[in-house]
N, C-alpha and C positions, 0 to 999 in steps of 0.2 A: 427164915433160912439164912439171911445174910448175917444175922447175929450168931447163929450156930457155926457158920463158916468162920467168922471172926474169932470165936472162942476156940475153934479147932486150931487155927494158926497161932493164937496166943499160947495155947498149951504146948505147941511144938517148939516155941522159942526157948523154953527153959532148959532143954538138954543140949543146946548148941553153945558150948562154953569156950569163949576165946581165952587165950590167944592160940592154943594148940588144937582146939576142936577135937579132942580125944586122942591125938597122936602123942605118944610118949615113948620113952625108952623101953617100957614094959610091953608095948604093943598098941593096939588100936581099940578105941571104944567110941561111943557117941557118933558124931558125924563121920569121923574117920572110919569107924567100923562099918557104917552104912556104905561108904564109898568102896571099901574093900569087899563087902558083900556083893555090891553091884559088879565089881570086876570078876569075882569068882562065879557068881550065879547070873550070868548075863541074860537079860530078857531078849535083847537083840545085840549081836556082836559089834556093830558100829558104836553103840552106846557104851559098851564095855571098853572099847578102845579109847573113847573120849574120857571116860573115868580114869583109866590107867595112865594115859599119856598127857592129859591136860589138867584134869581136876586134882588128882592125887598129888602130883608134884607141886601144885599151887594151892594146897588145901587151905592155908590161912586166908588167902585172898577170896577163894570161893566160899569159905566158911563165913567170912564177914558179909559177903554178898547175900548168902542164904539167910543169915541172921537178920540183916536189914530188910530183905524182901519179905520174910515171914512176919516180922514185926510191923512193917508197913501195911501188909495185907490185913493184919489184925486191927490196926488203927482205922484204916479206911473202911473196912466192912462193919466194924462195931459202930463207927460214927455215921455211916451212910454217906460217905464222901466219895465222889467219882466212883460210884458203885459198879457201874458196868465195866469200867477200865480195871478195877480191882478184881472183878470176876474173871476177866480174860487173863490177868496176871496169875490169879489163883488156879485157873485151869492149866496154864503152862507149868506152874510149879507142881501141881498135882501129877501131871503127866511125867515130869522129870523125876519125881520121887517114885512113881510107879515103875518107870523104866529102870530105875536103879535097884529096887529091892523086891519087886513083885514075885520073882522066882526064888527068893530066899526061903530056907526052911523055916517053918512057923509063921510065914507071912500069908495073909489071906488076900489074894490079889484083887478080889472084889472090893475091898475097902478103898483101893486107889481108884477104881472105876467109879465108885460112889462119890469119892471126893471130887472127881472131875465132873460128874453129873450134877452135883450140888452147885458147882460154880456155873455150869451152863444154865441151871434154873435161876440162879441169882441174876445172871445176865439177862435172861429172857423176861423176867418179871420187873426189871429195872427197880430193884428192891429199895433203893435209897430215896425214892420219890415220896415216901411217907415216913414220918418219924426219923428223919435223917438230915444231914447237912444238905444233901441234894435237894430235898424239899424246900429248904430255905433259899437255895440258889435259884430255884425255878420260879419263885414268886416274882410276879411283875410288880414294879412300883405302881401304886395307885395314884392316879391324877386327882388333884383336889376337885371337889364337886363343881366349883365355879368354872374351872378350866375344862372339866369333862363336858359340862353343858355347852360350853362355847365351841366344842369341836364337833 
């Protein structure tokens, strides 16, 4: 599950293209288009206000934050490093994406709920404890036999 979530985030990194993140003289595409969609097809009005008044005017900064966050999620989940923290971050990012575009035409809102549930499952299972960096970090150093016998 954690590898699937990591691949999901890795596949999402490719269409966030700096430095304009889809904003151009011709209009909006990419991340800019998703922000505009969130403004027009609000899931909840306060989030639409945040998109319009905070994120859209500062799209480059938020674009880099989004790009970094999703790349970091991919790296952490694929490597099994601080998996539970990555799962919480992935849940937050999934909810933010869902709040932005779940009401848009052609979007299947269940996909965003499934993304969120996937991260809850990764958190609940502590997935990095096997076959991941978390497993290596959890290993306790072994005492030498002669010292172990003495204790």
